[in-house]
ZAKE-232001 format. One record per residue (C-alpha): residue number from 1; residue in three letters; y, x, z. Coordinates in nm, 3 decimals. Example, Ala and Ser with C-alpha at 12.3 -4.5 7.8 and 13.67 -1.06 7.14 Angstrom:
# residues 2
n: 1&res: ALA&c2: -0.450&c1: 1.230&c3: 0.780
n: 2&res: SER&c2: -0.106&c1: 1.367&c3: 0.714
END
This chain:
# residues 325
n: 1&res: MET&c2: 0.758&c1: -1.449&c3: -1.626
n: 2&res: ARG&c2: 0.613&c1: -1.221&c3: -1.362
n: 3&res: PHE&c2: 0.862&c1: -1.086&c3: -1.108
n: 4&res: PHE&c2: 0.818&c1: -0.770&c3: -0.902
n: 5&res: VAL&c2: 1.057&c1: -0.792&c3: -0.607
n: 6&res: THR&c2: 1.091&c1: -0.488&c3: -0.384
n: 7&res: GLY&c2: 1.215&c1: -0.525&c3: -0.027
n: 8&res: ALA&c2: 1.143&c1: -0.896&c3: -0.047
n: 9&res: ALA&c2: 1.025&c1: -0.927&c3: 0.312
n: 10&res: GLY&c2: 1.384&c1: -0.865&c3: 0.418
n: 11&res: PHE&c2: 1.674&c1: -1.107&c3: 0.451
n: 12&res: ILE&c2: 1.813&c1: -1.132&c3: 0.097
n: 13&res: GLY&c2: 1.497&c1: -1.044&c3: -0.093
n: 14&res: SER&c2: 1.292&c1: -1.308&c3: 0.086
n: 15&res: HIS&c2: 1.551&c1: -1.574&c3: 0.005
n: 16&res: PHE&c2: 1.539&c1: -1.471&c3: -0.361
n: 17&res: ALA&c2: 1.157&c1: -1.482&c3: -0.366
n: 18&res: ARG&c2: 1.144&c1: -1.824&c3: -0.200
n: 19&res: GLN&c2: 1.398&c1: -1.966&c3: -0.443
n: 20&res: LEU&c2: 1.219&c1: -1.813&c3: -0.742
n: 21&res: LEU&c2: 0.896&c1: -1.986&c3: -0.643
n: 22&res: ALA&c2: 1.084&c1: -2.310&c3: -0.581
n: 23&res: GLY&c2: 1.205&c1: -2.305&c3: -0.942
n: 24&res: GLU&c2: 1.572&c1: -2.284&c3: -0.847
n: 25&res: TYR&c2: 1.684&c1: -2.037&c3: -1.113
n: 26&res: GLY&c2: 1.539&c1: -2.187&c3: -1.429
n: 27&res: PHE&c2: 1.288&c1: -1.910&c3: -1.499
n: 28&res: ASP&c2: 0.929&c1: -1.987&c3: -1.599
n: 29&res: VAL&c2: 0.781&c1: -1.810&c3: -1.297
n: 30&res: THR&c2: 0.412&c1: -1.732&c3: -1.334
n: 31&res: GLY&c2: 0.398&c1: -1.475&c3: -1.056
n: 32&res: VAL&c2: 0.605&c1: -1.311&c3: -0.782
n: 33&res: THR&c2: 0.482&c1: -0.985&c3: -0.634
n: 34&res: VAL&c2: 0.653&c1: -0.897&c3: -0.308
n: 35&res: TYR&c2: 0.646&c1: -0.521&c3: -0.259
n: 36&res: ASP&c2: 0.770&c1: -0.415&c3: 0.084
n: 37&res: LYS&c2: 0.719&c1: -0.122&c3: 0.320
n: 38&res: LEU&c2: 0.756&c1: -0.352&c3: 0.622
n: 39&res: THR&c2: 1.000&c1: -0.135&c3: 0.813
n: 40&res: TYR&c2: 1.167&c1: -0.283&c3: 1.120
n: 41&res: ALA&c2: 1.373&c1: -0.517&c3: 0.898
n: 42&res: GLY&c2: 1.080&c1: -0.637&c3: 0.685
n: 43&res: ASN&c2: 0.910&c1: -0.948&c3: 0.817
n: 44&res: LEU&c2: 0.636&c1: -1.146&c3: 0.644
n: 45&res: ALA&c2: 0.737&c1: -1.447&c3: 0.853
n: 46&res: ASN&c2: 1.033&c1: -1.472&c3: 0.614
n: 47&res: LEU&c2: 0.784&c1: -1.561&c3: 0.340
n: 48&res: ALA&c2: 0.550&c1: -1.788&c3: 0.535
n: 49&res: SER&c2: 0.669&c1: -2.096&c3: 0.347
n: 50&res: VAL&c2: 0.552&c1: -1.955&c3: 0.012
n: 51&res: ALA&c2: 0.256&c1: -1.740&c3: 0.117
n: 52&res: SER&c2: 0.005&c1: -2.004&c3: 0.006
n: 53&res: ASP&c2: 0.157&c1: -2.039&c3: -0.341
n: 54&res: PRO&c2: -0.105&c1: -1.912&c3: -0.590
n: 55&res: ARG&c2: 0.172&c1: -1.733&c3: -0.781
n: 56&res: TYR&c2: 0.266&c1: -1.526&c3: -0.474
n: 57&res: ALA&c2: 0.120&c1: -1.182&c3: -0.399
n: 58&res: PHE&c2: 0.211&c1: -0.927&c3: -0.134
n: 59&res: VAL&c2: 0.171&c1: -0.549&c3: -0.157
n: 60&res: GLN&c2: 0.268&c1: -0.327&c3: 0.133
n: 61&res: GLY&c2: 0.422&c1: -0.019&c3: -0.022
n: 62&res: ASP&c2: 0.709&c1: 0.227&c3: -0.034
n: 63&res: ILE&c2: 0.928&c1: 0.252&c3: -0.345
n: 64&res: CYS&c2: 0.899&c1: 0.630&c3: -0.305
n: 65&res: ASP&c2: 0.523&c1: 0.600&c3: -0.376
n: 66&res: GLY&c2: 0.501&c1: 0.644&c3: -0.752
n: 67&res: ALA&c2: 0.120&c1: 0.642&c3: -0.754
n: 68&res: LEU&c2: 0.104&c1: 0.303&c3: -0.587
n: 69&res: LEU&c2: 0.373&c1: 0.167&c3: -0.818
n: 70&res: ASP&c2: 0.160&c1: 0.279&c3: -1.113
n: 71&res: GLN&c2: -0.124&c1: 0.063&c3: -0.979
n: 72&res: VAL&c2: 0.069&c1: -0.257&c3: -0.909
n: 73&res: LEU&c2: 0.370&c1: -0.262&c3: -1.144
n: 74&res: PRO&c2: 0.207&c1: -0.298&c3: -1.489
n: 75&res: GLY&c2: 0.227&c1: -0.646&c3: -1.639
n: 76&res: HIS&c2: 0.549&c1: -0.753&c3: -1.470
n: 77&res: ASP&c2: 0.843&c1: -0.876&c3: -1.676
n: 78&res: VAL&c2: 1.127&c1: -0.831&c3: -1.427
n: 79&res: VAL&c2: 1.181&c1: -0.585&c3: -1.142
n: 80&res: VAL&c2: 1.445&c1: -0.667&c3: -0.879
n: 81&res: ASN&c2: 1.512&c1: -0.385&c3: -0.634
n: 82&res: PHE&c2: 1.626&c1: -0.505&c3: -0.291
n: 83&res: ALA&c2: 1.446&c1: -0.222&c3: -0.110
n: 84&res: ALA&c2: 1.698&c1: -0.021&c3: 0.091
n: 85&res: GLU&c2: 1.807&c1: 0.099&c3: 0.430
n: 86&res: THR&c2: 2.122&c1: -0.107&c3: 0.487
n: 87&res: HIS&c2: 2.270&c1: -0.082&c3: 0.836
n: 88&res: VAL&c2: 2.580&c1: 0.140&c3: 0.840
n: 89&res: ASP&c2: 2.552&c1: 0.229&c3: 1.209
n: 90&res: ARG&c2: 2.196&c1: 0.350&c3: 1.159
n: 91&res: SER&c2: 2.309&c1: 0.560&c3: 0.861
n: 92&res: ILE&c2: 2.567&c1: 0.735&c3: 1.079
n: 93&res: SER&c2: 2.311&c1: 0.831&c3: 1.342
n: 94&res: GLY&c2: 2.033&c1: 0.913&c3: 1.093
n: 95&res: PRO&c2: 2.140&c1: 0.954&c3: 0.730
n: 96&res: GLN&c2: 1.827&c1: 1.116&c3: 0.587
n: 97&res: ALA&c2: 1.620&c1: 0.798&c3: 0.575
n: 98&res: PHE&c2: 1.900&c1: 0.634&c3: 0.375
n: 99&res: LEU&c2: 1.903&c1: 0.913&c3: 0.118
n: 100&res: VAL&c2: 1.526&c1: 0.905&c3: 0.081
n: 101&res: THR&c2: 1.490&c1: 0.528&c3: 0.034
n: 102&res: ASN&c2: 1.818&c1: 0.444&c3: -0.137
n: 103&res: VAL&c2: 1.831&c1: 0.740&c3: -0.378
n: 104&res: VAL&c2: 1.485&c1: 0.895&c3: -0.419
n: 105&res: GLY&c2: 1.323&c1: 0.553&c3: -0.388
n: 106&res: ALA&c2: 1.547&c1: 0.406&c3: -0.657
n: 107&res: GLN&c2: 1.476&c1: 0.699&c3: -0.889
n: 108&res: THR&c2: 1.101&c1: 0.668&c3: -0.831
n: 109&res: LEU&c2: 1.110&c1: 0.296&c3: -0.903
n: 110&res: PHE&c2: 1.323&c1: 0.338&c3: -1.217
n: 111&res: ASP&c2: 1.080&c1: 0.604&c3: -1.343
n: 112&res: ALA&c2: 0.792&c1: 0.362&c3: -1.291
n: 113&res: CYS&c2: 0.980&c1: 0.092&c3: -1.482
n: 114&res: LEU&c2: 1.014&c1: 0.334&c3: -1.772
n: 115&res: ARG&c2: 0.649&c1: 0.438&c3: -1.764
n: 116&res: HIS&c2: 0.530&c1: 0.080&c3: -1.771
n: 117&res: GLN&c2: 0.796&c1: -0.049&c3: -2.010
n: 118&res: VAL&c2: 0.927&c1: -0.320&c3: -1.779
n: 119&res: PRO&c2: 1.148&c1: -0.544&c3: -1.998
n: 120&res: ARG&c2: 1.420&c1: -0.608&c3: -1.737
n: 121&res: THR&c2: 1.531&c1: -0.439&c3: -1.413
n: 122&res: VAL&c2: 1.812&c1: -0.530&c3: -1.175
n: 123&res: HIS&c2: 1.917&c1: -0.308&c3: -0.885
n: 124&res: ILE&c2: 2.087&c1: -0.468&c3: -0.584
n: 125&res: GLY&c2: 2.390&c1: -0.276&c3: -0.460
n: 126&res: THR&c2: 2.691&c1: -0.329&c3: -0.236
n: 127&res: ASP&c2: 3.070&c1: -0.343&c3: -0.254
n: 128&res: GLU&c2: 3.078&c1: -0.063&c3: 0.005
n: 129&res: VAL&c2: 3.033&c1: 0.190&c3: -0.277
n: 130&res: TYR&c2: 3.402&c1: 0.145&c3: -0.362
n: 131&res: GLY&c2: 3.526&c1: 0.270&c3: -0.025
n: 132&res: SER&c2: 3.827&c1: 0.085&c3: 0.113
n: 133&res: ILE&c2: 4.113&c1: -0.095&c3: -0.060
n: 134&res: GLU&c2: 4.453&c1: -0.180&c3: 0.092
n: 135&res: THR&c2: 4.562&c1: -0.447&c3: -0.155
n: 136&res: GLY&c2: 4.414&c1: -0.622&c3: -0.456
n: 137&res: SER&c2: 4.045&c1: -0.633&c3: -0.544
n: 138&res: TRP&c2: 3.800&c1: -0.396&c3: -0.707
n: 139&res: THR&c2: 3.674&c1: -0.451&c3: -1.060
n: 140&res: GLU&c2: 3.351&c1: -0.287&c3: -1.168
n: 141&res: THR&c2: 3.545&c1: -0.012&c3: -1.349
n: 142&res: GLU&c2: 3.695&c1: 0.124&c3: -1.026
n: 143&res: PRO&c2: 3.574&c1: 0.469&c3: -0.915
n: 144&res: LEU&c2: 3.309&c1: 0.479&c3: -0.644
n: 145&res: ILE&c2: 3.451&c1: 0.643&c3: -0.330
n: 146&res: PRO&c2: 3.200&c1: 0.574&c3: -0.052
n: 147&res: ASN&c2: 3.281&c1: 0.663&c3: 0.308
n: 148&res: SER&c2: 2.955&c1: 0.622&c3: 0.503
n: 149&res: PRO&c2: 2.613&c1: 0.781&c3: 0.450
n: 150&res: TYR&c2: 2.482&c1: 0.434&c3: 0.366
n: 151&res: SER&c2: 2.743&c1: 0.363&c3: 0.099
n: 152&res: ALA&c2: 2.714&c1: 0.717&c3: -0.039
n: 153&res: ALA&c2: 2.342&c1: 0.668&c3: -0.090
n: 154&res: LYS&c2: 2.399&c1: 0.332&c3: -0.256
n: 155&res: ALA&c2: 2.666&c1: 0.486&c3: -0.481
n: 156&res: ALA&c2: 2.419&c1: 0.754&c3: -0.588
n: 157&res: ALA&c2: 2.173&c1: 0.482&c3: -0.686
n: 158&res: GLU&c2: 2.447&c1: 0.314&c3: -0.892
n: 159&res: MET&c2: 2.492&c1: 0.639&c3: -1.082
n: 160&res: LEU&c2: 2.119&c1: 0.643&c3: -1.150
n: 161&res: VAL&c2: 2.138&c1: 0.288&c3: -1.289
n: 162&res: ARG&c2: 2.389&c1: 0.402&c3: -1.549
n: 163&res: ALA&c2: 2.204&c1: 0.726&c3: -1.620
n: 164&res: TYR&c2: 1.868&c1: 0.557&c3: -1.671
n: 165&res: HIS&c2: 2.023&c1: 0.313&c3: -1.916
n: 166&res: VAL&c2: 2.223&c1: 0.571&c3: -2.111
n: 167&res: THR&c2: 1.965&c1: 0.850&c3: -2.109
n: 168&res: TYR&c2: 1.637&c1: 0.659&c3: -2.129
n: 169&res: GLY&c2: 1.739&c1: 0.317&c3: -2.259
n: 170&res: LEU&c2: 1.613&c1: 0.131&c3: -1.952
n: 171&res: ASN&c2: 1.723&c1: -0.233&c3: -1.959
n: 172&res: ILE&c2: 1.881&c1: -0.223&c3: -1.615
n: 173&res: SER&c2: 2.190&c1: -0.373&c3: -1.453
n: 174&res: SER&c2: 2.319&c1: -0.366&c3: -1.097
n: 175&res: THR&c2: 2.497&c1: -0.603&c3: -0.863
n: 176&res: ARG&c2: 2.755&c1: -0.519&c3: -0.596
n: 177&res: CYS&c2: 2.782&c1: -0.790&c3: -0.334
n: 178&res: SER&c2: 3.019&c1: -0.849&c3: -0.046
n: 179&res: ASN&c2: 2.904&c1: -0.918&c3: 0.314
n: 180&res: ASN&c2: 2.608&c1: -1.156&c3: 0.324
n: 181&res: TYR&c2: 2.522&c1: -1.410&c3: 0.591
n: 182&res: GLY&c2: 2.274&c1: -1.693&c3: 0.635
n: 183&res: PRO&c2: 1.933&c1: -1.780&c3: 0.786
n: 184&res: PHE&c2: 1.668&c1: -1.508&c3: 0.831
n: 185&res: GLN&c2: 1.923&c1: -1.224&c3: 0.861
n: 186&res: PHE&c2: 1.803&c1: -0.946&c3: 1.090
n: 187&res: PRO&c2: 1.986&c1: -0.973&c3: 1.424
n: 188&res: GLU&c2: 2.148&c1: -0.631&c3: 1.409
n: 189&res: LYS&c2: 2.402&c1: -0.771&c3: 1.159
n: 190&res: VAL&c2: 2.726&c1: -0.907&c3: 1.294
n: 191&res: ILE&c2: 2.688&c1: -1.285&c3: 1.262
n: 192&res: PRO&c2: 2.330&c1: -1.316&c3: 1.393
n: 193&res: LEU&c2: 2.402&c1: -1.049&c3: 1.657
n: 194&res: PHE&c2: 2.698&c1: -1.248&c3: 1.783
n: 195&res: VAL&c2: 2.517&c1: -1.582&c3: 1.773
n: 196&res: THR&c2: 2.206&c1: -1.457&c3: 1.951
n: 197&res: ASN&c2: 2.409&c1: -1.263&c3: 2.209
n: 198&res: LEU&c2: 2.608&c1: -1.576&c3: 2.289
n: 199&res: MET&c2: 2.291&c1: -1.782&c3: 2.315
n: 200&res: ASP&c2: 2.189&c1: -1.540&c3: 2.591
n: 201&res: GLY&c2: 2.532&c1: -1.535&c3: 2.755
n: 202&res: VAL&c2: 2.591&c1: -1.175&c3: 2.650
n: 203&res: PRO&c2: 2.939&c1: -1.064&c3: 2.532
n: 204&res: VAL&c2: 2.981&c1: -0.972&c3: 2.165
n: 205&res: PRO&c2: 3.108&c1: -0.626&c3: 2.064
n: 206&res: LEU&c2: 3.424&c1: -0.609&c3: 1.853
n: 207&res: TYR&c2: 3.503&c1: -0.276&c3: 1.686
n: 208&res: GLY&c2: 3.849&c1: -0.126&c3: 1.729
n: 209&res: ASP&c2: 4.143&c1: -0.361&c3: 1.677
n: 210&res: GLY&c2: 3.929&c1: -0.616&c3: 1.494
n: 211&res: LEU&c2: 4.151&c1: -0.612&c3: 1.186
n: 212&res: ASN&c2: 3.899&c1: -0.474&c3: 0.937
n: 213&res: VAL&c2: 3.866&c1: -0.722&c3: 0.649
n: 214&res: ARG&c2: 3.547&c1: -0.837&c3: 0.477
n: 215&res: ASP&c2: 3.467&c1: -1.094&c3: 0.208
n: 216&res: TRP&c2: 3.188&c1: -1.331&c3: 0.318
n: 217&res: LEU&c2: 2.909&c1: -1.440&c3: 0.083
n: 218&res: HIS&c2: 2.633&c1: -1.686&c3: 0.163
n: 219&res: VAL&c2: 2.290&c1: -1.544&c3: 0.079
n: 220&res: ASP&c2: 2.215&c1: -1.839&c3: -0.149
n: 221&res: ASP&c2: 2.528&c1: -1.774&c3: -0.358
n: 222&res: HIS&c2: 2.439&c1: -1.406&c3: -0.373
n: 223&res: CYS&c2: 2.088&c1: -1.476&c3: -0.501
n: 224&res: ARG&c2: 2.217&c1: -1.716&c3: -0.765
n: 225&res: GLY&c2: 2.446&c1: -1.438&c3: -0.882
n: 226&res: ILE&c2: 2.149&c1: -1.204&c3: -0.904
n: 227&res: ALA&c2: 1.951&c1: -1.457&c3: -1.108
n: 228&res: LEU&c2: 2.244&c1: -1.492&c3: -1.345
n: 229&res: THR&c2: 2.262&c1: -1.114&c3: -1.382
n: 230&res: ILE&c2: 1.892&c1: -1.102&c3: -1.467
n: 231&res: ALA&c2: 1.931&c1: -1.370&c3: -1.732
n: 232&res: LYS&c2: 2.267&c1: -1.281&c3: -1.886
n: 233&res: GLY&c2: 2.381&c1: -0.940&c3: -1.761
n: 234&res: GLU&c2: 2.436&c1: -0.654&c3: -2.002
n: 235&res: PRO&c2: 2.221&c1: -0.343&c3: -1.968
n: 236&res: GLY&c2: 2.402&c1: -0.056&c3: -1.800
n: 237&res: GLN&c2: 2.667&c1: -0.283&c3: -1.645
n: 238&res: ALA&c2: 2.743&c1: -0.362&c3: -1.281
n: 239&res: TYR&c2: 2.840&c1: -0.709&c3: -1.159
n: 240&res: ASN&c2: 3.043&c1: -0.779&c3: -0.846
n: 241&res: ILE&c2: 2.935&c1: -1.085&c3: -0.645
n: 242&res: GLY&c2: 3.186&c1: -1.226&c3: -0.398
n: 243&res: GLY&c2: 3.205&c1: -1.522&c3: -0.166
n: 244&res: GLY&c2: 3.576&c1: -1.582&c3: -0.208
n: 245&res: LEU&c2: 3.678&c1: -1.576&c3: 0.159
n: 246&res: GLU&c2: 3.827&c1: -1.271&c3: 0.328
n: 247&res: LEU&c2: 3.839&c1: -1.262&c3: 0.708
n: 248&res: THR&c2: 3.938&c1: -0.998&c3: 0.956
n: 249&res: ASN&c2: 3.661&c1: -0.919&c3: 1.201
n: 250&res: ARG&c2: 3.879&c1: -1.080&c3: 1.467
n: 251&res: GLU&c2: 3.904&c1: -1.402&c3: 1.262
n: 252&res: LEU&c2: 3.528&c1: -1.398&c3: 1.206
n: 253&res: THR&c2: 3.472&c1: -1.352&c3: 1.578
n: 254&res: GLU&c2: 3.700&c1: -1.646&c3: 1.656
n: 255&res: GLN&c2: 3.503&c1: -1.869&c3: 1.419
n: 256&res: VAL&c2: 3.168&c1: -1.769&c3: 1.569
n: 257&res: LEU&c2: 3.300&c1: -1.820&c3: 1.922
n: 258&res: ALA&c2: 3.424&c1: -2.167&c3: 1.827
n: 259&res: ALA&c2: 3.092&c1: -2.255&c3: 1.663
n: 260&res: MET&c2: 2.914&c1: -2.152&c3: 1.983
n: 261&res: GLY&c2: 3.159&c1: -2.336&c3: 2.210
n: 262&res: VAL&c2: 3.279&c1: -2.031&c3: 2.404
n: 263&res: GLY&c2: 3.608&c1: -1.847&c3: 2.438
n: 264&res: TRP&c2: 3.751&c1: -1.499&c3: 2.396
n: 265&res: GLU&c2: 3.624&c1: -1.399&c3: 2.740
n: 266&res: MET&c2: 3.288&c1: -1.341&c3: 2.566
n: 267&res: VAL&c2: 3.432&c1: -1.055&c3: 2.354
n: 268&res: GLN&c2: 3.383&c1: -0.692&c3: 2.458
n: 269&res: PRO&c2: 3.610&c1: -0.448&c3: 2.269
n: 270&res: VAL&c2: 3.423&c1: -0.129&c3: 2.175
n: 271&res: GLU&c2: 3.518&c1: 0.203&c3: 2.020
n: 272&res: ASP&c2: 3.565&c1: 0.178&c3: 1.645
n: 273&res: ARG&c2: 3.286&c1: 0.283&c3: 1.409
n: 274&res: LYS&c2: 3.322&c1: 0.631&c3: 1.262
n: 275&res: GLY&c2: 3.472&c1: 0.619&c3: 0.911
n: 276&res: HIS&c2: 3.515&c1: 0.243&c3: 0.939
n: 277&res: ASP&c2: 3.642&c1: 0.107&c3: 0.605
n: 278&res: ARG&c2: 3.951&c1: -0.107&c3: 0.655
n: 279&res: ARG&c2: 3.914&c1: -0.367&c3: 0.379
n: 280&res: TYR&c2: 3.669&c1: -0.470&c3: 0.109
n: 281&res: SER&c2: 3.760&c1: -0.708&c3: -0.172
n: 282&res: VAL&c2: 3.578&c1: -0.764&c3: -0.501
n: 283&res: ASP&c2: 3.699&c1: -0.912&c3: -0.826
n: 284&res: ASP&c2: 3.391&c1: -1.094&c3: -0.957
n: 285&res: SER&c2: 3.548&c1: -1.231&c3: -1.276
n: 286&res: ARG&c2: 3.291&c1: -1.045&c3: -1.491
n: 287&res: LEU&c2: 3.010&c1: -1.251&c3: -1.336
n: 288&res: ARG&c2: 3.219&c1: -1.568&c3: -1.328
n: 289&res: ALA&c2: 3.255&c1: -1.535&c3: -1.705
n: 290&res: LEU&c2: 2.875&c1: -1.577&c3: -1.717
n: 291&res: GLY&c2: 2.894&c1: -1.896&c3: -1.509
n: 292&res: TYR&c2: 2.895&c1: -1.777&c3: -1.146
n: 293&res: ALA&c2: 3.088&c1: -1.951&c3: -0.871
n: 294&res: PRO&c2: 3.009&c1: -1.958&c3: -0.498
n: 295&res: GLU&c2: 2.901&c1: -2.302&c3: -0.378
n: 296&res: HIS&c2: 2.893&c1: -2.257&c3: 0.000
n: 297&res: ALA&c2: 3.214&c1: -2.306&c3: 0.195
n: 298&res: PHE&c2: 3.215&c1: -2.056&c3: 0.481
n: 299&res: SER&c2: 3.269&c1: -2.319&c3: 0.750
n: 300&res: ASP&c2: 2.965&c1: -2.513&c3: 0.633
n: 301&res: GLY&c2: 2.754&c1: -2.201&c3: 0.583
n: 302&res: LEU&c2: 2.840&c1: -2.069&c3: 0.927
n: 303&res: ALA&c2: 2.752&c1: -2.401&c3: 1.092
n: 304&res: GLU&c2: 2.420&c1: -2.406&c3: 0.906
n: 305&res: THR&c2: 2.350&c1: -2.046&c3: 1.007
n: 306&res: VAL&c2: 2.431&c1: -2.102&c3: 1.374
n: 307&res: ALA&c2: 2.207&c1: -2.411&c3: 1.376
n: 308&res: TRP&c2: 1.923&c1: -2.213&c3: 1.218
n: 309&res: TYR&c2: 1.933&c1: -1.939&c3: 1.482
n: 310&res: LYS&c2: 1.946&c1: -2.199&c3: 1.758
n: 311&res: ALA&c2: 1.639&c1: -2.369&c3: 1.612
n: 312&res: ASN&c2: 1.445&c1: -2.049&c3: 1.539
n: 313&res: GLU&c2: 1.453&c1: -1.850&c3: 1.860
n: 314&res: ALA&c2: 1.083&c1: -1.768&c3: 1.816
n: 315&res: TRP&c2: 1.172&c1: -1.588&c3: 1.491
n: 316&res: TRP&c2: 1.460&c1: -1.371&c3: 1.611
n: 317&res: ARG&c2: 1.386&c1: -1.297&c3: 1.974
n: 318&res: PRO&c2: 1.088&c1: -1.063&c3: 1.912
n: 319&res: LEU&c2: 1.285&c1: -0.880&c3: 1.643
n: 320&res: LYS&c2: 1.582&c1: -0.831&c3: 1.870
n: 321&res: ALA&c2: 1.366&c1: -0.710&c3: 2.156
n: 322&res: LYS&c2: 1.177&c1: -0.468&c3: 1.932
n: 323&res: ALA&c2: 1.498&c1: -0.318&c3: 1.796
n: 324&res: ALA&c2: 1.654&c1: -0.310&c3: 2.148
n: 325&res: LEU&c2: 1.973&c1: -0.479&c3: 2.025
END
């Protein structure tokens, strides 16, 4: 099988590509094409360990570029779309780039999949499309009520997934994951931001009262859920992927502080994010019925992640400096 993985120089996509080439998901992988625009969050260093694999190929490209997709997409069996603008704070200050990549880019890619009769497509989404939930957990049949420009753009792409299946018969499914963490995550995200700040003796910013709740999902569990969706997911359906542990941001901060051996004096309260969703929680029983279960306990995954950032300062420090974080 030949895989075409967009956005695979980023955090989650690169993990998926590395694991594909390592044979972790049970596919007969004859080729993996990494297609990435190499924006600030795309980094070929994330793929250095597989760059010499003869089955690996890299194409620098934008998913909005239909002409380039027409050149490089034919002959692939599976398309996995990780390409997206993802940072909520950036979407608040500059929403247009999110609409272009996350909506127009998805549409352009789906059109190319139709033109070239790609047998299977999976689009990677987020639980943020549901909005905020006070109690209980979202199933995939809940209405999408996004509250940030980022989540609104991702919700629009979810609508396109359904439309392209129903209208054109595209064999496409989507996934909606909770908050990811793990090695190689760009240091604007909360866990690597906190870890790298603390390594430099810089206080960590905590939004508002710190009581916003998120479910935490190790990147490896997420990617196994994606592989399962590729293999067994129904066309036109969405699949929630959760990690099974909900923490307030304050609780998360406490765990990171403890892992770094520092106290609450290293926390700097900051004004809350605009439109900050209070709680996310996904019911992933649809995917569990296909065999999914998270394998990484958060305490172990966090320790592994902290150790990775401590050991890979040469990877993250240039990225953090370039992004002025």
